[in-house]
C-alpha positions, 0 to 999 in steps of 0.5 A: 500500500502506498502512503503519502509523505507530507511536509511535517514542518521544521525539525531539528537538523539531527532529528532521528525522524524521517526528514529532508535536509539537516545532517545525516545520521549514521553509526559512529565513525561513519565518514561523509560520502563522496561522489565517485565521479568528482570526489566532492562530498555529496549533498545530504537530501533526506533520511527516511525511517523504514521498518528495515532501518534508516535510509539516507539519501545523497546526491552530488551538487558540485557539477549538476548534470555532469556527475550523472546524479540521476543514475542508480549506479554512476556514483553521482548519488548514494543511498545507504540503508543503515541500522535503526539504532545507535545512530549519531550525526555524521561529521561534516568533512573539514573544509566542506562548504555547508551550502553545498552539503545542506538543503537550507531547510530541514523539514519533517516528512510525516506519513499521511497515516500518522496525521490526525484528523485535527491536523488534516493533510489539506494544506501540507505539501506532498514530499513523496510516497512511502511503499507501494509502487513507484509512480514513474515519470518516464518508464520502469527503471526498477534497479537490480540489487548489486549484490544478488542481482534480483529486482530491488523493492521500492521504498520511497518516492520523493518530490522536490518539495515546497520551496525551490530555494531550499528543497531537493533538486531532481530537475523538476522530477521525482526521485526513487529509492529502492532497497534489497531487504535480504542484502541490505543494499539501497539505490537512488535514481531520479527521472524528470 
């Protein structure tokens, strides 16, 4: 079943909830990931709390369009499926530009199922969807798991967000994150 992810409003940059922006959480000692194409630190987009763990999503913002951020395997983006417990803020790399690594605003992503009738979803921006089937903008690009070669399960679809200055940038498109529960692998791609 597909559940909408709605804008839950501002939240702390290191909140252990589903959110866009802020700083990623990871196991102690986790290093900030870098782009395989240009070697620059990746921009942190979102973390999504799943039953299987915490999905952390990153994309290169150094050379838009040249590092192939839309591809699930070219290295211009990264999805990590992390354990749910014991996560701490990942330290920002020394000398990194905070404007490149952050989105500018940190927004909670709440499930429409968790929104009470008193705080009805009307008026809340839709940030994406959780579970179900992807709403592909172009064609089905379900990735195969790099470890076991089986098709990966759809985890979350993301839209750019309500504020174009501080939101994720998918070329006016949507992002799709997939996970392989058996292998613990995760991928990110986007279409426009």
